[in-house]
C-alpha positions in Angstrom: 0.0 0.0 0.0 1.1 3.5 -0.7 -0.7 5.0 2.4 -2.0 2.4 4.8 -4.7 4.4 6.5 -7.5 6.4 4.9 -7.4 9.0 7.6 -3.7 9.7 7.0 -4.4 9.9 3.2 -7.2 12.3 3.8 -5.1 14.6 6.0 -2.3 14.6 3.4 -4.9 15.5 0.6 -6.4 18.2 2.7 -3.0 19.7 3.4 -2.0 19.6 -0.3 0.7 17.0 -0.1 -0.9 14.7 -2.6 -1.3 15.6 -6.3 -3.0 13.7 -9.1 -1.6 14.5 -12.6 0.0 17.7 -11.1 -3.2 19.0 -9.4 -4.0 19.0 -5.7 -7.0 16.8 -5.1 -9.7 16.0 -2.5 -9.7 12.5 -1.0 -12.8 11.5 -3.0 -11.1 12.1 -6.4 -11.5 9.1 -8.7 -8.3 7.8 -10.4 -7.9 6.2 -13.7 -5.3 3.8 -15.3 -2.3 5.9 -16.3 -2.8 8.6 -13.7 0.3 9.9 -11.9 0.0 10.2 -8.1 2.6 12.4 -6.3 3.1 12.4 -2.6 5.3 15.0 -1.0 6.3 14.9 2.6 9.1 16.5 4.6 11.2 13.4 4.1 10.5 12.4 0.6 8.8 13.0 -2.8 7.4 9.9 -4.4 5.5 9.3 -7.7 3.3 6.4 -8.6 1.5 5.4 -11.8 -1.9 3.7 -11.6 -1.5 0.4 -13.6 -5.0 -1.1 -12.9 -8.1 -0.4 -10.9 -9.3 -3.2 -8.5 -12.9 -4.3 -8.7 -13.4 -5.3 -5.1 -11.3 -5.6 -1.9 -7.6 -6.0 -2.4 -5.5 -8.6 -0.5 -2.3 -7.3 1.1 -0.2 -9.4 -1.3 -2.0 -8.1 -4.4 -1.8 -4.3 -3.8 1.4 -4.0 -5.9 -0.6 -5.1 -9.0 -2.4 -1.8 -9.1 0.5 0.8 -9.1 4.1 1.2 -9.9 6.6 3.6 -8.5 8.0 6.1 -11.0 11.7 7.0 -10.6 12.9 10.4 -11.8 
């Protein structure tokens, strides 16, 4: 998982630390295959590309099937 708790993800979105395709987003924003998610914190700046969208619940072992980290 990129962010393990929804509440933490929501707080990061609300503070503008998460961007989708270069734009600040609300936690309810829908993502599509190919979208670029950027997470910037004090310690790091990471980028992830959405590879697939799950249909239902995702098992812990399967979460990496839906995104890939983008290296600069």
